[in-house]
C-alpha positions in Angstrom: 200.9 148.1 -56.1 199.3 149.1 -52.1 201.0 152.3 -52.5 199.3 153.4 -56.2 195.7 152.0 -54.9 196.4 154.6 -51.7 197.4 157.6 -53.9 195.1 157.3 -56.6 192.2 155.9 -54.7 192.0 152.9 -57.2 191.8 149.5 -56.5 191.8 145.8 -58.1 188.3 145.2 -60.8 187.9 142.1 -61.7 186.2 141.6 -65.3 186.5 138.8 -67.4 184.4 137.5 -69.8 181.8 137.0 -66.7 184.1 136.6 -63.4 181.4 135.1 -61.3 181.4 131.9 -63.7 184.5 131.6 -61.4 183.2 132.0 -58.4 185.8 129.8 -55.5 188.8 131.7 -57.7 187.2 135.2 -57.6 186.3 134.9 -53.8 189.4 134.1 -52.6 191.3 136.9 -54.5 187.8 139.3 -53.0 189.0 137.8 -49.9 192.9 138.4 -50.3 192.1 142.0 -51.3 190.0 142.7 -48.7 192.6 141.6 -45.7 195.1 143.9 -47.5 192.3 146.5 -47.5 192.3 147.0 -51.5 188.9 148.5 -52.5 186.9 145.4 -54.9 185.0 146.2 -57.8 182.9 143.8 -59.9 182.1 143.9 -63.4 179.6 141.6 -64.4 176.3 141.2 -66.6 174.9 139.6 -63.6 173.6 136.4 -65.0 174.3 134.4 -62.6 172.1 132.4 -59.4 171.7 134.6 -55.9 173.2 132.3 -54.5 176.5 133.0 -56.4 176.6 136.9 -55.8 175.2 136.2 -52.0 178.7 134.4 -51.3 180.6 137.3 -53.0 178.4 140.5 -52.5 180.2 141.4 -48.7 183.9 140.9 -50.4 182.7 143.8 -52.8 183.1 147.0 -52.5 181.5 148.4 -55.6 179.7 146.5 -58.2 179.9 147.4 -62.1 176.7 146.1 -63.5 175.5 145.7 -67.6 172.0 146.4 -68.5 171.9 146.0 -72.0 168.1 145.7 -73.1 164.9 146.0 -70.4 162.4 144.1 -72.8 162.5 140.2 -71.9 161.9 138.9 -75.6 164.3 141.5 -76.8 167.1 140.4 -74.2 166.3 136.7 -75.1 166.8 136.8 -78.5 169.7 139.5 -78.4 171.7 137.7 -76.0 170.2 134.3 -76.1 169.6 134.5 -72.2 166.4 136.1 -69.9 167.0 139.2 -68.0 164.9 138.2 -64.9 167.8 136.9 -63.4 169.8 139.6 -64.3 167.3 142.0 -63.3 166.6 140.5 -60.0 170.1 140.3 -58.9 170.4 144.2 -59.6 167.4 144.9 -57.3 168.4 142.9 -54.6 171.9 143.8 -54.5 170.5 148.0 -54.4 167.8 146.9 -51.8 170.9 145.9 -49.7 172.7 148.6 -49.9 175.6 147.7 -52.3 177.4 150.3 -54.4 176.5 150.2 -57.9 177.6 151.7 -61.2 175.1 150.7 -63.6 176.9 150.2 -67.4 174.5 150.3 -70.6 176.4 149.2 -73.3 174.9 151.4 -76.2 174.4 149.1 -80.0 172.6 151.2 -82.7 169.8 149.2 -83.7 169.6 146.8 -80.9 169.2 149.0 -77.2 169.3 152.5 -78.7 165.4 152.9 -79.3 163.7 155.2 -77.0 161.4 152.7 -75.4 164.6 150.9 -74.2 165.8 154.2 -73.0 163.3 155.0 -71.0 162.6 152.0 -69.5 166.1 151.6 -68.5 166.0 155.2 -67.5 162.8 154.3 -65.4 164.1 150.9 -63.5 167.3 152.4 -62.7 165.7 155.7 -60.9 164.2 153.3 -58.7 167.1 151.7 -57.8 167.9 152.7 -54.4 172.1 152.6 -54.1 172.8 153.2 -58.0 175.8 155.7 -58.0 175.4 156.8 -61.3 175.1 155.0 -65.2 177.4 154.7 -67.9 176.2 155.0 -71.4 179.0 153.0 -73.2 179.0 153.8 -77.0 179.0 151.2 -79.0 182.8 150.6 -80.5 184.7 148.4 -83.3 187.1 146.9 -81.0 185.5 143.3 -81.4 186.0 143.1 -85.5 189.5 143.2 -85.3 190.2 140.5 -82.5 187.4 138.5 -84.7 189.7 138.8 -87.2 192.3 137.7 -85.6 190.7 134.9 -84.2 189.6 133.8 -87.8 185.8 134.2 -86.7 182.9 136.2 -88.3 182.4 139.7 -86.8 178.4 139.5 -85.7 177.9 143.6 -86.3 179.4 144.2 -89.4 177.1 147.4 -90.8 176.7 148.7 -87.2 178.8 151.6 -86.3 178.8 154.0 -83.2 176.5 156.2 -82.2 176.8 160.3 -83.4 177.7 162.8 -81.1 174.3 164.2 -81.3 172.4 160.5 -80.8 174.6 160.3 -77.7 173.6 163.5 -76.0 169.5 162.7 -76.7 170.2 159.6 -75.3 171.6 161.5 -72.2 168.9 164.2 -72.0 166.8 161.5 -71.8 168.2 159.6 -69.3 168.7 162.6 -67.0 165.2 163.5 -66.9 164.7 160.7 -64.6 166.6 162.4 -62.1 170.0 160.0 -63.0 173.3 160.7 -62.7 174.6 160.0 -66.2 178.5 159.3 -67.4 179.4 158.9 -71.1 181.9 156.1 -71.3 183.3 153.9 -68.5 
């Protein structure tokens, strides 16, 4: 696919699940891509030790970094883990000069309130190497997957945000001087 990457300007994106959980395998793939001059991106939530990120970061051209909630207690309640490590890793990567596209999966009733949007905007605006913030509107693709796996879908009543609400959120975030894109 190198000819395609050269023509399109693309490369290899490692996502998952969480690619940082497979550190050794990911490192081998990143190094192999780097040897072939293939652009690399890692799509992560950042919930890993700094040691893990530090061992990989020199082989990553772009981090696609999910940021869900700024409030520590709400993050713990919604995801089951603290956001302290996630925020710290993001700040460190940005401070060290890594290209980052921040991705905010927007889930109505979970993280679409004015307080979280504003806190996210302020935090993102303070990151020195942020390329842009992608707002990812909630979708129901997981409902079908859960059904096929005989699992219960956790957000059965949740609907995607309206176009009007998305425009409001984009306007708030742009107020922090951020480059915003819907989708990603």
